[in-house]
N, C-alpha and C positions, 0 to 999 in steps of 0.2 A: 504494500500500500504506500502510495506516494504521500509525502508530507508537504508538497509544493502548494502554497496558498493560491497561486494562480490556477492550478489544476482544479482545486476544490471550488473556487469561484466560478470557473467555467462549467463545472458539473451543476452547481446550484442554479446558474442562469439557464442551463439547458432544461433542468427539471421544471423551473418556473415557466419557461417558454412553452414546454409541452403541455403543462397544466392549463395555462391560459388559452393556448391554441385549441384545446379540447373543451373550452368553455366551463372549466371546473373551478369551484372555489377551493380554498384550503380544506374546508370541512368535507366537501364532496370527495376530494381525492383521499383524504384521511379515511373516510368510510369505505371507499373502494379498496384501499390498501390495508384496511384493518389496523390503522395506526391513528394517533391523535392528530388533530389539525396542527398542533404545536410541533409534532415530529415532522410534518410536511414543511412547515415554516423553517424549522432548523435545517432540514435537508437543502432547502432553497437558499438559505443564508450563505452556504458555501464555506462554512467554517471548517478548518482542519480538525478532525477528531483527535482527542487527547491520546487514545490508545489504539483501538481497533475500529474497523468499519462498523458503524451503527447498523443493526439489522433492518431498521426502518427504511434506510436508503434503498435497499434491494426491493423491499415491498412496494415502495412508492414507484420505483422504476418499472416494476412488473405491472402495477396497476395502470400505468401510462401506456403499457403495451410494448415497452422496450424489451428487446431480446436479451436472453441471458448473456452476461459478460459485457453488456453495453456500459455499465457504470465504470468498470475497470478500464474499458477502452477509452472512454471520455477522459478519465483521470490520466491515462497514458498519452493523451494528446489527440486521439481520434475525434472526428466530427461526431456530434451526438446524433442519435437516430432522428430522422426528420427528412426534410427536403423531399417530401412525397412518399416516404416509406409508410406513412399511415395517414390517409386522407379521410378515414371514416371517423366521425365524432364518437366519443365514448358515450355509451348509453347506460342508464341505470338498470333498465330491464330489457330483456330480449324477447322477441316473439317465439313462442314455443315451437311453432311449425318450422321456423328457420333453423332453430337450434337442433331440432329433431333431424332435419334434412342433413345438416352438417355432420352431426354425430353418425348418422346412419351411413352416409357416404364414406366417411373416414373408416368406419368399422368394416364395410364391405371391401374396401381396398386393402385393409390390414389383415382381414380374416377370411381370405378366399377359401371356399369350401365349407364355411360354417353355414348351417341352415338359417334361413331368413328369420324363422321364429326366435332363434337364439339371439340374433342381432337386434330384433325388435325388443326383446326382453332386456338386453343390455342397454339399449337406448332409453327405455323407460326408467331404468335405474339411474342413469345419468341425468335425465330430465327431472326426476324426483329430487335428486340432490341439488340441482340448480334451483329448483323451486324452493326447497328448504332454505337455501342460502340467500334467497331474494333476488336472484338474477332473472327469473321469469315469474310472471304473476301466477297466483294460485289458480285462477281461472281467467281465460281471456275471451270467454264467450263462444269458443269454438268447441263443438262436440267432437270427441275422438272418433275416428273411423272404427267400425266394427272389425274385429280380427277376421282376416280372410285366410283360408287354407292356402298353403304354398302350392304353386303350380309346378 
């Protein structure tokens, strides 16, 4: 971990820029990252930590959609994620149908040869967890399709 104040200031500015670009307040990002608004504010301040990397910085970066390793890369002088890498605004809740489609498609690609019923069951487990954590609404007014036998 670098102790260079300029590197930490660059990281703080990049985090703040990503947050404001996403239209998030400190509290919004804190909720998404499961940290306090104060932790987000501290991360954006760009102060060199006294000992080790605060765990909240990684959580904040992940909540902003930064890929793993981006914090270290920015501290090492790389450009922060941005410039078109993420043009989709951060949303508080996702549409269940969209999430189900994404999960199912990923599972079909990863689990070739697995019966469709098992993939649907695993998708339901993932959706239930996303619902429990507040990423998708309890009900969005859409009735689920009845189970159909595999063809």
